[in-house]
N, C-alpha and C positions, 0 to 999 in steps of 0.2 A: 504494499500500499504506500502511495507516495504521500509526501507532507502536503500537497495541494487539496485544496477543497473540491469537491465534485459539484458543490451548490453554485450555481451561476447567478450573477445579480442582472436582473432585467433592467435593461436600459429604457429609459422613457423616451420616445421619440421626440425630437424638436421639430416644430413647424417652423419651416423656412422664413415664413413673414414675421417671425419673433426675431430672428436673426438682425440686429440693429448694427448699422455703421457709426450711428452716433448717438450718444446720449441724448434722451427725449425727458424735457422739462415739462411737468405737469402744469396745467391752466385749468382754472375753474369756469371754462364757459365765457372767457373773456372776449367780446365782441369786436371783430377788426372788419372795416369795410373791404368790400371787393367789388370789381367789376369784371364783366365778360362783354366786350362791346360797349353798348350804352346801357347794358343791363346792370343795375346796382343791386348788391345784397350784403348779408353780413355772415361772416365765419366767425362760430362760438368756438374759439380754440379749445381742445382737451388737452393736447399736447404739441411740442413744437421741438425740433431739432435743427443742427444745422442743414439738414438735407431735406427736411419735409416737415408735415404736420398732420394733424388731423382734428376734426371737429364737426360739428352741428351747423346744418344749412336748412333753408326754408325751400329752397329750390330743388328741381330734380337736377341730376348730373349723370353723364354717363362717362365710364372709363375712357381716357383719351381726351375728355375735355382740358382746355386751357382756361386760365382766368388770371388776374391779378389781384394781390393782396396788399394792402396797405398796412406794413407792420410798425410804421412810424413815419412823423412827418416827412423825413428825408428818405423813407425806404420802402419802395414799392418792389414786388418781386412777382415773377411770372410762377406759376404752378400747373402743374399737370395732375389731373385727377389719376390715381393708381388703382384705388378700389372704392366701392360704395356700398355701404351696407344700411339700407333704408334711409335715414337723414343723417349718417354719418358718412363723411369722405375722408379718405387719405390722400395726400397730395405729396409730389416730389417737386422741390424748387428747381428751376432752371440754372441758378447759381448757388453755390454753397453760401451760408450766412457764416460770419465770423463767430466763433465761440463766444468771444466778449459781448459781442452785440446780442445773442441769444439770453445770455446770463443776465445782461442788463434790462432787456425786455422782460423777462421773467421778474426780476427784482421790481420793476416798476408796476407790472401788473398787480403783484403782491401788496406793494404800497398803496395803490389806488383801489385796490379792493378792500383793505384794512380802513382807509379814510372814508369809504361808503359805509362801511359796518359802524363806524364812529358816528358818522352824521345821521344814520338810520337810529341808532341808539339814542342820540341825543334828541332826535325829533319825538321820539317815543316817550324819553322823560320829561321833556316840555309838553307833551298833551296830557299829563296826568293832572 
């Protein structure tokens, strides 16, 4: 008898869609204005990375659609829809964002969310 165990360890298969090239920062549905031609809409971000994002939309999309997302006053990026699941889409950007920009955008969104929560709480307290 050898010193090796005959029990094998089952490997959990990895979904290729879960293999990510870049870290994804979680967002809480922050709205970002978008446009496709003359059509304007909002993408409510769920997460963002240097190479893409996913979020909720009110418009129907198809894989392969292209549109523009305004991430900041001076930053508009072109995005290609890579997947669609009901009202959620995943997009790939035509150019990589810098890691610094993504981190700063995430921090700004968190600060704005905290300010909205404070303002809402103050409004509730004043209404008492």
